[in-house]
C-alpha positions as CSV (number, residue, x, y, z in Angstrom):
1,M,-81.2,-28.7,-10.2
2,K,-78.4,-30.2,-11.9
3,N,-76.1,-27.0,-11.9
4,L,-76.7,-26.8,-8.3
5,L,-75.7,-30.5,-7.6
6,R,-72.6,-29.9,-9.5
7,S,-71.7,-26.6,-7.8
8,I,-72.2,-28.6,-4.4
9,I,-69.8,-31.2,-5.5
10,A,-67.5,-29.0,-6.5
11,I,-67.3,-26.9,-3.2
12,I,-66.9,-30.2,-1.6
13,S,-63.8,-31.2,-3.6
14,V,-62.2,-28.0,-2.9
15,L,-62.7,-28.3,0.7
16,C,-61.2,-31.8,0.5
17,I,-58.2,-30.6,-1.3
18,S,-57.7,-27.2,0.7
19,L,-58.5,-28.2,4.0
20,G,-57.2,-32.0,4.0
21,V,-60.4,-33.4,5.3
22,I,-59.7,-37.0,6.7
23,S,-62.8,-38.7,5.0
24,C,-61.3,-37.6,1.7
25,S,-57.7,-38.0,1.9
26,K,-56.8,-41.2,3.8
27,I,-55.2,-39.6,6.7
28,K,-54.8,-41.5,10.1
29,G,-53.4,-39.8,13.3
30,K,-50.5,-38.0,12.0
31,S,-50.0,-39.7,8.8
32,K,-51.2,-40.3,5.1
33,V,-52.0,-43.8,4.7
34,E,-51.8,-46.4,1.9
35,E,-53.9,-49.6,1.8
36,V,-52.1,-52.8,0.8
37,T,-53.6,-56.2,0.8
38,V,-51.5,-59.5,1.8
39,T,-53.0,-62.4,0.6
40,M,-52.0,-66.1,2.3
41,S,-52.8,-69.6,1.6
42,V,-53.2,-72.2,4.3
43,N,-53.3,-75.5,2.6
44,G,-54.3,-74.0,-0.8
45,T,-57.3,-71.9,0.9
46,M,-56.7,-68.2,0.1
47,H,-57.3,-65.3,2.7
48,E,-56.8,-61.6,2.4
49,F,-55.9,-59.3,5.1
50,K,-55.8,-55.6,4.7
51,F,-53.3,-53.2,6.2
52,D,-52.8,-49.5,6.1
53,L,-49.2,-48.5,5.4
54,Y,-48.5,-45.1,7.6
55,L,-46.4,-43.2,4.9
56,N,-45.3,-40.4,7.2
57,Y,-43.4,-42.6,9.9
58,A,-41.1,-44.8,8.3
59,G,-40.7,-43.5,4.5
60,G,-37.3,-45.3,3.7
61,T,-38.6,-48.9,5.3
62,I,-42.0,-48.6,3.3
63,E,-40.1,-47.7,0.2
64,H,-37.7,-50.6,0.6
65,F,-40.8,-53.0,1.5
66,K,-42.9,-51.9,-1.6
67,H,-39.6,-52.6,-3.8
68,L,-39.3,-56.2,-2.3
69,A,-43.1,-56.8,-2.7
70,T,-43.9,-55.4,-6.1
71,S,-40.5,-57.5,-7.3
72,N,-42.5,-60.8,-6.2
73,Y,-40.0,-61.2,-3.4
74,Y,-42.7,-62.2,-1.0
75,T,-44.5,-64.4,-3.3
76,N,-44.7,-68.0,-2.0
77,S,-42.4,-67.0,1.0
78,A,-43.4,-69.4,3.9
79,V,-45.1,-68.1,7.3
80,S,-42.1,-69.1,9.7
81,N,-43.7,-68.1,13.2
82,V,-46.9,-68.5,14.7
83,N,-46.3,-67.7,18.3
84,G,-47.3,-64.2,19.6
85,H,-46.6,-62.9,15.9
86,V,-46.8,-64.0,12.2
87,E,-43.9,-63.9,10.4
88,F,-43.2,-64.3,6.6
89,G,-40.1,-63.2,4.1
90,A,-36.9,-65.0,5.6
91,Y,-37.9,-68.5,3.8
92,K,-39.1,-70.4,0.8
93,F,-40.4,-73.7,0.6
94,A,-37.8,-76.5,-1.0
95,D,-39.7,-79.4,-3.0
96,N,-39.7,-81.5,0.3
97,G,-41.4,-78.7,2.0
98,A,-38.5,-77.7,4.1
99,F,-37.5,-74.0,4.7
100,R,-34.7,-72.6,2.3
101,S,-33.3,-69.1,2.8
102,K,-34.3,-66.3,0.7
103,D,-30.9,-64.3,1.0
104,T,-30.0,-64.8,-2.4
105,D,-33.3,-63.5,-3.5
106,Y,-32.6,-60.5,-1.3
107,T,-29.3,-59.6,-2.5
108,S,-30.6,-60.0,-6.1
109,L,-33.0,-57.0,-5.3
110,I,-31.3,-54.9,-2.8
111,T,-28.0,-54.4,-5.0
112,P,-25.3,-51.9,-4.7
113,T,-26.6,-50.2,-7.6
114,Y,-30.2,-49.8,-6.0
115,M,-28.8,-48.8,-2.2
116,A,-26.8,-45.8,-3.8
117,D,-27.8,-42.6,-3.2
118,K,-30.5,-43.4,-0.8
119,Y,-31.1,-41.9,2.5
120,L,-33.1,-41.5,5.7
121,Y,-33.9,-38.2,6.7
122,Y,-37.2,-38.1,8.6
123,G,-36.8,-36.3,11.8
124,K,-33.3,-34.9,10.5
125,D,-32.4,-32.2,8.5
126,K,-33.2,-32.8,4.9
127,N,-30.1,-30.4,4.0
128,E,-27.9,-33.1,5.6
129,M,-29.5,-36.2,4.5
130,K,-26.4,-37.4,2.8
131,D,-25.2,-38.0,6.1
132,Y,-27.8,-40.4,6.9
133,P,-27.5,-43.4,4.4
134,R,-30.5,-45.8,4.2
135,Y,-28.3,-49.0,4.1
136,R,-25.4,-50.5,5.6
137,G,-24.1,-53.5,4.3
138,G,-27.1,-54.6,2.6
139,C,-29.4,-53.9,5.7
140,I,-31.6,-51.0,6.2
141,V,-30.9,-48.6,9.1
142,G,-33.7,-48.8,11.6
143,E,-36.4,-45.8,11.6
144,F,-37.6,-45.9,15.1
145,A,-37.3,-44.1,18.1
146,S,-34.5,-45.9,19.7
147,N,-32.3,-45.0,16.6
148,G,-33.3,-41.4,16.6
149,Y,-36.3,-41.3,14.4
150,T,-39.3,-40.1,16.4
151,G,-42.7,-39.3,15.6
152,S,-44.6,-42.5,15.1
153,D,-47.3,-43.3,17.5
154,L,-48.1,-47.0,16.6
155,N,-47.9,-49.8,18.9
156,F,-47.6,-53.8,18.5
157,D,-51.1,-54.6,18.6
158,G,-51.8,-55.2,15.1
159,A,-48.5,-53.9,13.7
160,L,-46.7,-54.5,10.4
161,V,-43.1,-54.6,11.4
162,L,-39.8,-55.1,9.6
163,K,-38.0,-57.6,11.7
164,R,-34.3,-57.0,12.7
165,D,-31.8,-58.8,14.9
166,V,-31.8,-59.0,18.4
167,D,-28.3,-58.7,20.2
168,T,-28.5,-60.3,23.5
169,E,-25.7,-57.7,24.5
170,I,-27.7,-54.6,23.1
171,S,-25.3,-53.6,20.7
172,A,-26.3,-50.6,18.6
173,N,-25.4,-52.5,15.5
174,A,-28.5,-54.9,16.1
175,Y,-30.6,-51.7,15.5
176,N,-29.6,-51.4,11.7
177,T,-29.9,-55.2,10.5
178,G,-33.2,-55.2,8.9
179,K,-33.5,-56.9,5.6
180,A,-36.8,-58.5,4.4
181,T,-38.5,-60.6,7.0
182,M,-42.0,-59.1,8.1
183,A,-44.1,-59.8,11.1
184,V,-47.5,-58.9,12.0
185,T,-47.8,-58.5,15.9
186,F,-50.3,-58.8,18.1
187,G,-49.3,-57.2,21.4
188,T,-46.1,-56.6,23.7
189,G,-46.1,-59.9,25.4
190,D,-44.3,-61.3,22.6
191,Y,-40.7,-62.7,23.3
192,Y,-39.0,-61.2,20.4
193,F,-41.1,-57.7,19.8
194,T,-41.0,-56.1,23.2
195,S,-40.5,-52.5,22.5
196,P,-42.3,-50.4,19.6
197,S,-39.2,-48.0,19.9
198,E,-36.6,-50.5,18.7
199,F,-38.4,-52.0,15.6
200,A,-39.6,-50.1,12.3
201,I,-43.5,-50.1,12.6
202,I,-44.7,-49.3,9.0
203,G,-48.4,-50.1,9.0
204,M,-51.4,-51.8,11.0
205,I,-53.7,-54.4,10.1
206,S,-57.2,-53.5,9.6
207,K,-59.8,-53.8,12.5
208,E,-62.3,-51.8,10.7
209,D,-63.1,-54.4,7.7
210,G,-65.1,-56.6,9.7
211,D,-66.4,-57.4,13.3
212,A,-64.5,-59.0,16.1
213,T,-64.4,-62.3,14.3
214,T,-64.2,-61.2,10.5
215,S,-61.9,-58.2,10.6
216,S,-58.3,-58.9,9.1
217,Y,-57.1,-58.5,12.7
218,A,-59.1,-61.3,13.9
219,R,-58.8,-63.7,11.1
220,L,-54.9,-63.4,10.8
221,K,-54.6,-63.6,14.6
222,K,-57.1,-66.9,14.7
223,I,-54.9,-68.5,12.0
224,M,-51.8,-67.9,14.3
225,T,-53.2,-69.4,17.3
226,D,-55.0,-72.3,15.3
227,Y,-51.9,-73.5,13.8
228,A,-49.3,-73.1,16.5
229,E,-49.9,-76.8,18.0
230,D,-51.5,-79.9,16.8
231,S,-54.8,-81.7,18.0
232,N,-52.3,-83.6,20.5
233,G,-50.4,-80.5,21.7
234,N,-47.3,-81.0,20.1
235,V,-45.4,-77.8,18.9
236,Y,-43.1,-77.8,16.0
237,Y,-40.0,-75.6,15.7
238,Y,-37.5,-74.2,13.3
239,Y,-34.1,-73.1,15.3
240,T,-32.7,-70.4,13.3
241,L,-29.2,-71.0,14.9
242,G,-28.9,-74.6,13.7
243,T,-26.4,-74.2,11.4
244,A,-23.3,-76.2,11.0
245,E,-21.1,-73.4,12.2
246,Y,-23.5,-73.3,15.3
247,Y,-22.9,-76.9,16.3
248,E,-19.3,-76.5,15.8
249,S,-19.0,-73.6,18.1
250,L,-21.1,-75.5,20.6
251,N,-18.4,-78.6,20.1
252,E,-15.4,-75.9,20.8
253,E,-17.2,-74.6,23.8
254,H,-18.0,-78.2,25.4
255,E,-14.6,-80.0,24.5
256,D,-15.6,-83.1,26.7
257,V,-18.9,-83.5,24.7
258,E,-19.2,-84.5,21.0
259,I,-22.4,-82.7,19.9
260,A,-24.1,-83.9,16.9
261,G,-25.5,-81.7,14.2
262,Y,-29.2,-81.7,15.1
263,G,-30.2,-79.2,12.4
264,H,-33.1,-76.7,12.4
265,Y,-36.2,-78.7,13.0
266,F,-37.5,-79.7,16.6
267,M,-40.8,-80.8,18.0
268,Y,-42.1,-80.6,21.5
269,D,-43.7,-83.7,22.2
270,K,-46.3,-82.8,24.8
271,E,-47.2,-86.6,25.6
272,E,-43.8,-87.7,26.3
273,S,-42.7,-84.3,27.6
274,C,-39.6,-84.1,25.6
275,Y,-38.1,-82.7,22.3
276,R,-37.6,-84.7,19.3
277,W,-35.4,-83.8,16.3
278,D,-35.2,-84.1,12.6
279,S,-33.1,-87.2,12.6
280,N,-33.8,-87.7,8.9
281,G,-32.8,-84.5,7.7
282,D,-36.1,-84.1,5.6
283,G,-37.2,-81.1,7.3
284,K,-40.2,-83.0,9.4
285,V,-40.3,-84.1,12.7
286,N,-42.9,-86.5,14.2
287,N,-43.5,-88.9,17.2
288,D,-41.2,-91.3,15.6
289,D,-38.3,-89.2,15.4
290,E,-35.5,-89.5,18.0
291,K,-36.0,-88.0,21.5
292,L,-33.1,-85.4,22.4
293,E,-32.7,-87.2,25.8
294,D,-32.4,-90.7,24.3
295,D,-29.7,-89.7,22.1
296,T,-27.4,-92.8,21.4
297,E,-25.2,-91.2,18.8
298,V,-23.1,-89.0,21.0
299,E,-21.4,-89.5,24.6
300,G,-22.1,-87.5,27.8
301,D,-24.7,-84.8,28.3
302,A,-24.7,-83.6,24.6
303,A,-28.7,-83.6,24.6
304,E,-28.9,-81.5,28.0
305,I,-26.8,-78.9,26.3
306,I,-29.0,-78.6,23.3
307,I,-32.2,-78.5,25.4
308,K,-30.6,-75.8,27.6
309,E,-29.6,-73.8,24.2
310,L,-33.0,-74.0,23.1
311,A,-34.4,-72.8,26.5
312,E,-31.9,-70.0,26.6
313,N,-32.2,-69.0,22.8
314,G,-35.9,-68.9,22.6
315,V,-35.9,-65.8,20.6
316,Y,-34.1,-67.8,17.8
317,L,-36.7,-70.9,18.2
318,N,-39.6,-70.2,15.8
319,T,-43.0,-71.9,16.2
320,I,-43.8,-73.1,12.8
321,P,-47.2,-74.4,11.8
322,Y,-47.7,-77.8,12.8
323,E,-46.9,-80.8,10.7
324,G,-48.8,-80.9,7.5
325,V,-49.9,-77.3,7.3
326,V,-48.4,-75.1,4.7
327,I,-48.9,-71.2,5.2
328,K,-47.5,-69.0,2.7
329,V,-47.7,-65.5,1.0
330,E,-49.4,-65.7,-2.3
331,K,-49.2,-62.3,-3.4
332,I,-49.0,-58.2,-1.9
333,T,-50.9,-55.7,-3.4
334,F,-51.2,-52.1,-3.3
335,A,-54.3,-49.6,-3.5
336,K,-54.1,-47.8,-6.7
């Protein structure tokens, strides 16, 4: 009987190896998959989310992501958007809770030495792969259909995506600006992620590790919606264009108006129907901060200009978890 059982097991193993049976080899669709777990904390409470990396669709981008993740780049990185998608990897927290850029952390890992002799050739002729360098100026070339890399059939409903710049003039250069910021998207209605063919989708969050309320997909989506506004309906923002250089350019554009440096942090006060800004420079905004429309520090219509800028540049206006809520990545682990 034992010999018969061993024979049956041996036959099944051979079939799995030789035929690539899906149940044995972790294949989904047209790609091999690898499981990865992203652990996030919400005010110290841990949440684990399971993803499948699709190894055959964007291999260079996946290797790039895994290099950063296994080097602990994402550890303690801030969740910096909860509107339409969940975003992490661009910022870390300062001692006072404000966002700080992770650019220097990135350049310490994606060095000229690391980038050397790395190429992208999926969908290309491997014999000519040196014609397709993986990196340009520290950014990774985008592995997606609009950039010539075809074959992926993934969509934005639960996708793990490498974020890139959005060029309002639709320059080809924007396709090759991905660095380290990752997003989990929940459909095509997002203000930023509008076309799967223009972003490198490297994986999908699991909908199969639970039911309609307990799966990784459902739980992360709930976190996104739960913390997008506070109990009074106020929404908090981090304006990624709010640099000193940005405000200087506005002053040059509007010579007759002196525009103060409003910084990055804004809040839409629902009760007052107005924007408020971080007038203390502490990375926090509340109902006691100054209204843009009541600005007494500048002359003319500077507040109107800023409000117009926020409306026109909504793609750079990240909805961050409301005041007092800290959501961050604790660790990323890969299945062995």
